[in-house]
C-alpha positions as CSV (number, residue, x, y, z in Angstrom):
1,M,-23.0,61.1,-20.8
2,T,-25.9,61.0,-18.6
3,S,-27.4,62.5,-15.7
4,R,-26.1,59.3,-13.7
5,D,-22.7,59.2,-15.0
6,R,-22.4,63.2,-14.3
7,L,-23.5,62.9,-11.1
8,A,-20.5,60.4,-10.5
9,H,-18.2,62.3,-12.2
10,A,-18.9,64.9,-9.9
11,L,-19.0,63.0,-6.9
12,G,-15.7,61.5,-7.9
13,R,-14.1,65.0,-8.5
14,V,-15.6,66.5,-5.4
15,F,-14.1,63.4,-3.3
16,R,-10.6,63.8,-5.1
17,I,-10.1,67.3,-4.2
18,L,-11.3,66.6,-0.6
19,F,-9.0,63.9,-0.2
20,L,-6.2,65.8,-2.0
21,G,-7.1,68.7,0.1
22,F,-6.9,67.3,3.2
23,F,-3.7,65.6,3.0
24,A,-2.7,68.6,1.8
25,L,-3.4,70.5,5.0
26,I,-2.0,67.6,7.3
27,S,1.9,67.9,5.5
28,V,1.7,72.1,5.1
29,G,-0.8,72.7,7.7
30,P,2.3,72.3,10.9
31,L,4.9,73.8,8.5
32,I,2.4,77.3,8.1
33,W,1.4,77.0,11.8
34,I,5.4,76.5,12.8
35,L,6.2,80.0,10.3
36,M,3.2,81.7,11.8
37,S,4.0,81.3,15.6
38,S,7.4,82.1,15.1
39,F,6.7,86.0,14.6
40,K,3.9,85.7,17.7
41,S,5.0,86.6,21.7
42,N,4.3,84.3,23.9
43,K,1.2,86.0,24.9
44,E,0.3,85.6,21.3
45,I,0.6,81.9,21.1
46,L,-0.9,81.0,24.3
47,G,-3.7,83.3,24.4
48,S,-4.4,82.2,20.5
49,A,-2.0,79.6,19.1
50,F,-3.6,79.6,15.9
51,A,-5.0,83.1,15.2
52,L,-2.4,85.1,13.0
53,P,0.3,87.4,14.5
54,S,-0.4,91.1,15.5
55,A,2.5,92.5,14.1
56,L,5.8,90.2,11.7
57,S,8.5,91.1,14.8
58,F,12.1,89.1,14.5
59,D,12.5,89.3,18.3
60,G,12.3,85.4,18.4
61,Y,14.5,85.2,15.7
62,K,16.9,87.7,17.8
63,T,16.9,85.7,20.7
64,A,16.9,82.4,19.2
65,L,20.3,83.4,18.2
66,E,21.4,84.4,21.6
67,I,20.1,81.2,23.0
68,S,21.7,78.8,21.3
69,P,25.1,78.3,18.8
70,I,22.7,78.1,15.9
71,F,25.4,79.3,12.9
72,R,27.9,76.7,14.5
73,F,25.3,74.1,14.3
74,Y,24.7,75.0,10.7
75,G,28.3,74.5,9.9
76,N,28.6,71.4,11.4
77,S,25.6,70.0,9.8
78,I,26.4,71.1,5.9
79,L,30.1,69.3,6.9
80,I,28.5,66.1,7.9
81,S,25.7,65.6,5.8
82,V,28.0,66.8,2.9
83,A,30.7,63.9,3.6
84,S,28.1,61.3,4.7
85,M,26.9,62.4,1.1
86,A,29.8,61.8,-0.9
87,L,31.1,58.7,1.1
88,N,27.6,56.5,0.7
89,V,27.6,57.5,-3.1
90,V,30.8,56.9,-4.1
91,L,31.2,53.6,-2.0
92,V,27.3,52.4,-2.4
93,A,27.8,52.6,-5.6
94,M,30.5,50.8,-6.4
95,A,28.9,48.3,-4.1
96,A,26.0,48.3,-6.2
97,Y,27.7,48.3,-9.9
98,V,29.4,44.8,-8.5
99,L,25.5,43.3,-7.4
100,A,23.8,44.0,-10.4
101,R,26.7,43.1,-12.8
102,F,28.6,40.0,-11.5
103,K,27.2,37.2,-10.9
104,F,29.2,35.3,-7.8
105,R,28.0,32.6,-5.3
106,G,26.4,34.6,-2.8
107,N,25.3,37.6,-4.3
108,T,21.3,37.1,-3.6
109,F,22.2,36.5,0.0
110,L,24.6,39.3,0.1
111,T,22.2,41.9,-1.6
112,L,19.5,40.6,0.9
113,L,21.5,40.6,3.7
114,L,21.8,44.4,2.9
115,S,18.4,45.0,2.2
116,A,17.0,43.4,5.4
117,S,18.7,45.7,7.9
118,L,15.8,48.7,6.6
119,L,14.1,46.0,8.8
120,V,15.7,46.8,11.7
121,P,14.7,49.2,14.0
122,V,16.3,52.5,14.6
123,A,16.7,52.2,18.1
124,A,18.0,49.0,18.1
125,L,21.5,50.3,16.3
126,L,22.2,52.9,19.2
127,M,23.8,50.8,21.6
128,P,26.3,48.6,19.5
129,I,27.0,52.1,17.2
130,Y,27.7,53.7,20.6
131,R,30.4,50.8,21.7
132,I,32.1,50.9,18.4
133,L,32.5,54.6,18.1
134,T,33.9,54.4,22.0
135,Q,36.5,51.8,21.1
136,L,37.5,53.7,18.2
137,R,37.6,56.6,19.8
138,L,35.5,58.1,17.3
139,F,32.6,59.5,20.1
140,D,32.2,62.7,19.9
141,T,33.6,63.4,16.7
142,K,32.4,64.7,13.3
143,T,34.1,61.7,11.6
144,G,32.2,59.2,13.7
145,L,28.8,60.7,12.9
146,I,30.0,61.1,8.9
147,L,30.4,57.1,8.8
148,V,27.6,56.1,10.8
149,Y,24.9,58.3,8.3
150,A,26.9,57.1,5.5
151,A,26.0,53.2,6.7
152,L,22.8,54.4,8.1
153,G,22.0,55.5,4.0
154,L,22.8,52.4,2.5
155,P,20.4,50.2,2.2
156,T,18.5,53.0,0.4
157,S,21.1,53.9,-1.5
158,L,22.1,50.3,-2.5
159,F,18.1,49.9,-3.9
160,I,18.1,52.7,-6.1
161,F,22.1,52.2,-7.6
162,K,21.4,48.5,-8.3
163,S,18.3,49.3,-10.0
164,Y,20.2,52.2,-12.2
165,F,22.9,49.8,-13.1
166,Q,20.4,46.9,-14.4
167,A,19.1,49.2,-16.5
168,I,22.3,50.0,-18.2
169,P,22.9,48.2,-21.4
170,R,25.8,45.6,-21.1
171,E,26.5,46.7,-24.5
172,I,28.1,49.8,-23.4
173,E,30.5,47.9,-20.9
174,E,31.2,45.3,-24.0
175,A,32.5,47.9,-26.1
176,A,34.6,49.8,-23.3
177,C,36.3,46.8,-23.0
178,I,37.3,45.8,-26.4
179,D,38.4,49.2,-26.9
180,G,40.7,48.1,-23.8
181,A,39.1,49.8,-21.2
182,G,39.9,47.8,-17.9
183,F,37.1,47.7,-14.5
184,Y,37.8,51.0,-12.8
185,R,37.7,53.1,-16.6
186,T,34.4,51.1,-17.3
187,F,33.2,52.4,-14.1
188,F,34.7,55.6,-13.3
189,I,34.7,56.9,-16.6
190,I,31.4,55.0,-18.3
191,M,29.1,53.2,-15.6
192,F,29.3,56.1,-13.3
193,P,28.1,59.2,-15.3
194,L,25.2,57.0,-17.0
195,A,23.5,56.4,-13.6
196,K,23.8,60.5,-12.6
197,S,20.0,60.8,-12.4
198,G,19.9,57.5,-10.1
199,L,23.0,58.5,-8.1
200,A,22.1,62.4,-7.5
201,T,18.5,60.1,-5.9
202,G,20.4,58.2,-4.0
203,A,22.4,61.8,-2.8
204,I,19.2,63.8,-2.1
205,L,17.6,61.6,-0.1
206,Q,21.3,61.1,1.7
207,F,21.4,64.5,2.4
208,L,18.0,65.0,3.7
209,T,18.3,61.8,6.2
210,S,21.8,63.2,7.8
211,W,20.4,67.0,8.2
212,N,17.1,65.8,9.9
213,E,18.5,63.3,12.0
214,F,18.3,64.1,16.0
215,M,18.7,60.6,17.6
216,F,22.2,59.1,16.8
217,A,23.9,62.7,16.9
218,L,22.2,63.5,20.6
219,I,23.9,59.8,21.6
220,L,26.8,59.9,19.4
221,T,27.9,63.7,20.7
222,K,28.3,66.4,23.8
223,S,30.3,68.7,22.7
224,A,28.9,72.1,21.1
225,S,31.4,71.9,18.7
226,V,30.2,68.8,17.1
227,R,26.6,68.6,17.6
228,T,24.3,69.2,14.5
229,L,21.4,71.9,13.7
230,P,18.3,69.7,15.5
231,L,20.2,69.4,18.6
232,A,19.9,73.4,18.6
233,L,15.6,72.9,19.8
234,N,17.6,70.8,23.1
235,Y,18.3,75.1,24.0
236,F,14.6,75.5,24.0
237,T,13.0,72.4,25.1
238,S,15.0,71.9,28.6
239,S,16.0,75.4,30.2
240,F,14.2,77.9,28.0
241,S,11.0,75.7,27.5
242,Y,8.9,78.9,28.2
243,N,10.4,80.8,25.2
244,F,7.9,79.4,23.0
245,T,8.2,82.3,20.6
246,A,12.4,81.7,20.4
247,M,11.4,78.3,20.0
248,F,9.2,78.5,16.7
249,A,12.0,80.5,15.6
250,A,14.7,77.8,15.7
251,L,12.6,75.3,14.8
252,T,12.1,77.5,11.3
253,M,15.2,77.7,10.9
254,V,16.1,73.7,11.3
255,I,13.1,72.7,9.0
256,L,12.9,75.5,6.3
257,P,16.9,74.4,4.9
258,S,16.0,71.0,3.8
259,V,12.2,72.0,2.9
260,I,14.1,74.4,0.5
261,I,16.2,71.3,-0.6
262,Y,13.3,69.0,-1.5
263,A,11.0,71.7,-3.1
264,L,13.8,72.6,-5.7
265,L,15.2,68.6,-6.3
266,Q,11.5,67.3,-6.1
267,E,10.9,66.1,-9.6
268,Q,14.7,65.2,-9.6
269,V,13.6,62.5,-7.5
270,N,10.5,61.5,-8.6
271,A,11.3,61.2,-12.3
272,S,14.6,59.5,-11.7
273,M,12.3,57.0,-9.1
274,V,10.0,56.6,-12.2
275,T,12.8,55.7,-14.6
276,G,14.6,53.2,-12.4
277,A,11.4,51.4,-11.8
278,V,10.9,50.8,-15.4
279,K,13.8,50.6,-17.5
280,G,15.1,47.8,-18.2
């Protein structure tokens, strides 16, 4: 290797390190800053936003729990996210299996129509969904939010599930048919378990989307008994906007579960995405 090659290799390595370091900084930096600020007093935050806290004080967390019913919102978020995830996985998996395995008139058009909903701005759906839920008497109900969240995750889940079902060899279904298995038995007992990696990926993404969703939860609910965890921040950005310590503590409690879940399951998501893309 010549000196010019060694220089080019060293410069390339430095560039890669700087590039990855920059994106790591803008990704992790805000989370570290929020966590650090939750242990500081208002005076310290206003005096120097990026300085380390003088002491680890949990007063902000105590105040946050006194100001807003965060634990109630936690329960609502868990119930709504898990229910919407289960509904999305079961229903979309059945639709994806039919679209992936059966050829009928309108198959391609229906797939494109469902996938094209990814291009519709979420803000454009607020008014139609609000009117529909109002007429169905599902406004300010957990059932309404569950249905909305399950529907919002339909395009992404459909794309993932359909790719996985297409990657499964047809010979497995043919063998099941020879053994006398019907359509429902083939799907639930054979195909559903075989696509568990793709189903798990869709379930994780659906759960995180429902957990972090703010706009629909704000518009479609009005009572604390229904509202989800992201709306807890409203208690600190309006009447209690001066209490930055409590606001950062509440923000930490809101975002920490989703960060932990994704950190623990990111290998599953990444591996299943790659597998679904290269199989077949």
